[in-house]
N, C-alpha and C positions, 0 to 999 in steps of 0.2 A: 208318297208313302201310302201303302194299302190300308184299308180300314182295319184289318186284323193287326197289322203292325202298330197302327195308331192306338188301338185298344190296348195292346200289350204295353206300349210305352206309357199310356195313362195308368195302367195297372202298376207298373214299376214306380211311377211318380207318386201315386197315392200310398203305396207300401212304404216307400222311403220317407216321405214327409209326414203322413198321418200316423203311421204305426211306428216307424223307426225313430223319428225325431220327436213327434208330439206324444207318443205313447198312447194313442187312441185305440184301446183294445176293443171298443164297441164296433169298430168298422172291420175287424178281422173277419167276421162271417160274410161280409160283402166282398172281400177280396180273396178268401180262401175257400176251397171246395169243402163239401160236407166232411170229408176225411182227407187229411194231408199225410203223405209219407215223407219222413224226415231221415236223411242220411248224414251222419256226422261221426265224430270220434267214438261215440258210444255204440255205433253200429246203425241198424235200421229199425225204425218203429213207425207205427201209424196211429194217428189220433184224430179226434173230431176237431172241427174248427173251434168249438168252445174250449176244449182242453188245450188246444194250441194257444189260444188267447191267454189262458191261465198260466201256461208255461212261460210265455213271453212276459206276462205280468210279474212273475217271480224274478225274472232277470232284470226287468226295468226297476224293480224295487231296490235292487242292489246298486243301481246307477241312477240316482235321482237327477243328475244333470248329465246330458250326453249330446254329442253331435255325430250324426250318422252321415258319412261322406261317401258318395259313389265316385270313385276316381276314373272308372271306365266301365262301359256297358255295351253289350250287343243284344238287340231285341229282335226277335223273329215272331211270327204268329204263334208258335208253340213253345218258344224257349226264351229265357232271360239269363244272360251271363253277366256277372258283375264282379268287379274288383273294388273293395271298399276299405274304409278305415272307420273305426269307432273310437271317438275321443270321449271318455266318460269320467265323471267325478264320482268316486265312491263315497261311502258314508263318512270317511275321514276328510273329505274335501279335496283330496289330491287328484289331479287329472292324469289319467293314463291312456295311452293310445295303443290300440291293437289293429292289425291289418288282416285282411282275409279275402277269400274267394267264395262266391256263392252262385249256384245255378238253380233256376226255377223251371219247372215244367208247367205249362199252362194247359188246362183242360176246360172246355166250355167257358172260357173267359175268366177263369179263376186259377189261383196258384194251387196245384194239386200235388206237387212233389218238389223237394228241395234237397240239394247237397251243399253243405256248408262246412268250411274249415277256416280257422283263424289262428293267428300267432298268439304267443303269450303276451300279456300286457307289457308295454314298454317297447314294442317293435313297431316302428313307423317307417313304412316302405318309402315314404315321400322325403324322408330326411336325407341330407347330403351323405355320400359315402366317403369315408376317410381314404385319402390317397387315390381317389378315383381320377382318371385322366381328364374327365370332364363332368359336367353336371348330369350327364346321361346322353343316350343316343340322340343325335340331332335329326333334322328332317332329311328326307330322301334327296340324294343328289343324282340318282339314276332314275329313269322312268319306271313307274310302277308297272309290273308285269304280273298280273294275277295268276295266269297259268304257270309261270315260272315259280311263283311263290307256292303254288300247290305242289309242284314238282319238288320244291325244296323240302316241304313237310314230308312228302313220301320218301325222299332220300334219307332224311333225318330219322324217320321211324323205321323204315325197312332196312336200309343199308347200315346205318350206325347202330341203332339200338337192337334191332333183331339180328342183323348180320354180323355185327361186331367189326365193321370196316372203319376203324378209328382214323384211317388216313383220309376219310371223307369229312372229318370234323372241320378242318380249315375251310373246306368248300361251303360249309353251312353256317359257320359262326363268325360274327364280326370280330375285328381285331381286339376290341374291348367288349366283353360279354357281361352285361350287368345282370346280377342274379339276386333275387329277393326270396327269402324263405323264412322258416320259423325262427331262425337264430339271428335274422337281420339281413343286411344287404352287403354285397361285395362285388368285386370285378374280377373276372377270370379271363385268361388268354385262351385261344383255341387249343394250344398245346397242353396247358394245364387242365383244361376241361376234358380233353381226350384222355389224359392220364387218370382222372377221376372215374370216367366211364369204364376204362380198362380195368381198374381195380374192382369196380362193382361186378363187371362181367367175370373176372377171375374168381370172385367169391361165389357168384351164382351163374355158372356157365350156361345153364338152361333157362335163364330168365326170359320172361315173356310179358310184353305189354299187351293188354287187351283194351281196346278203345271202347268206351261206353257212350261216347258222344263227342262230337267236335264241331267247330264252326270256324270259318275262315273269312276274314275281311281283307281289305287291301293292306292293312297294317298290323293286324293281330290275329293270332291263331289260338282258339280256346279248346281245351282238351280235358276230358274226364276219363279216368282210366283205372285199371287194376293191374298191379305188377305181381307176378308170381315167380318162384324159383326155388332151387334146392341148394343149401349151403354145401359146397364141395368138401369142406372139412368135417362138419358135424353130421351131415346128412339130413338136417332138419329142413322142413319145408317153410317157405316164407311167403306171405301174402300181404300186400298193402294196397290201399286205395288212395286216390289223390285227385287233385285239381291242379291244372297248370295253364298258364297263359304265356304265349310267346309274342314278343314285340318284334316286328320285322322292319328292317331298314336296308335299303339298297339290295333287296332280295336276299338278305341273309338274316339269321337270327341275331338280334342285337341286345335283347333284354328278355328276362323271364321272371315270372312270379309263380312259385310252386309251393304247395302244401300237401302232405300225405299223412296217413295214419296207419301204422303197422298193426297187423292182426285183424284187420277189418276187410271183409270182402263184400263190396257193393253189388256183386252180381246176383246175390241171392234175393229171394222175395222178402218183402218187409213183413 
């Protein structure tokens, strides 16, 4: 592990434990740049490290007891990609779980920018899925082929989403495709998912995904994007921004976690 990756890993560990779990707002200036840019459901904004600490403090006050759980993470010298759950007790004492995705950009050893989306309270992506054929995708039974997995992502993005070649969906998606989103979790078949994509393309025939950043490991593909299009019926323009993670098994897409926010365009300046 390089020194830069080790430093970024330590940064994530401190952020998760000291700030997320212990609520230590005094260490925020040590971990956050003088100004941090925040992207979320409200759009984009920039604030000082001190203002960000106060912003987090207001959130923590509403959750006097909480557990901040990182379910998966990818750390590079300049980026941290996370999939998390927040189990918190409100002022009424009842514990509620929400799930989410968050990306951090690192600059000069500190968190300088973040993109964060979360589900409504009550959505636990780790909970069993009713009527699922299994508890979730199992381990690889085929050899891991990273170039093939990169080609898979290119086919999925270019041929399926951009090109509308829905006949390629079964080539890309596992027999049972586990999907986690804002409304909870479910399992789709390749044919059923192809029909969903087809319906979306029929409504927005000129739809276009713009990648704002991505990262690929042997088992996971992380993606930050903006989707645009025009409603063929009303003529109204559509834009939404989102975060998505694909889990890869046997060189196919086996699971995904996705959240998006309509009406927000993350491509603009904060």
